N, C-alpha and C positions, 0 to 999 in steps of 0.2 A: 335125880332123886336117889335117896339112900334107903336101903332096906334095914331091917333090924340087926343084920350082921355087919353093918358098916360098909357093904359093897355099894358102889355108885353105879347107877344105871341111867341111860338115856332112853326115853320112851317117846315114841311118836304115835299119836292117835290117828287112826285111819278109818275111812269108810268108802268102799267102792261098790259098784253094782254087782260084780261077780263074787267078790270075797266077803262082802258085808262089813260088819264092824270088827275091827281087829287092832291090836297094838303091835308095833315094832319095838322090840326091847333089845338093847345092846349094852353090854357091860362096858363101863368106862375104864375099868382097871384091866380087863382082858378083852380086847377088841374082837377076838375071834369068837366070843360067846354071844351069839345072836339068836334070838327066839322071836316067834310070832305067837300071839295069843288071840283066839277068836271068840266072839260072843255069838256067832252064827254058825258054829260047827263046820267051818271051812277046812277041808282036807285034814291033815294030821297036826294042825296047830294045837298048842296048849288050849285048854278050855277055860273060859271065864264066863261069868254070867253077864247078861245085858246090863244089869245094875252096876257091876264092877267096871264095865267099859264106860258107862255113863259117868262114874266117878272120875276117871282119867280125862274124859272129854270136858267135864266141867272144870277140872283143875287146870287144864290147858288154857281155858278162857279166864281163869281167876287164880293166877299163880300164888298169890299171897294169902289164900284161904287156908289157914292152918288146919281146920277140921277136915277139909277135903284131902289135904296132904297126908294127914294121919290115917285116913281111910284108905287112900291109895297105897300107903306104905304097908298096911296090913295085907292088902292083896298081893303086892309085890313079894313080900316075905313069904306068903303062902305058896306062891309059884316057885320060889327058889329056896 
């Protein structure tokens, strides 16, 4: 996925019992830039809302949905 600055990111949507809902975000242009964002206030991860996590979850299931992509791009740009 690409943010508004043209940076490419690989995003994995995750949900586990202890961490809750979170995203694993990795820069495709700078592989050392790795971040996690949580919808459930886990540790010191970046904060996202449950609704924002849901956008990425739905986009992972429906990759060709342009509306979801645009919403996810806004969230990604806000984070970085």
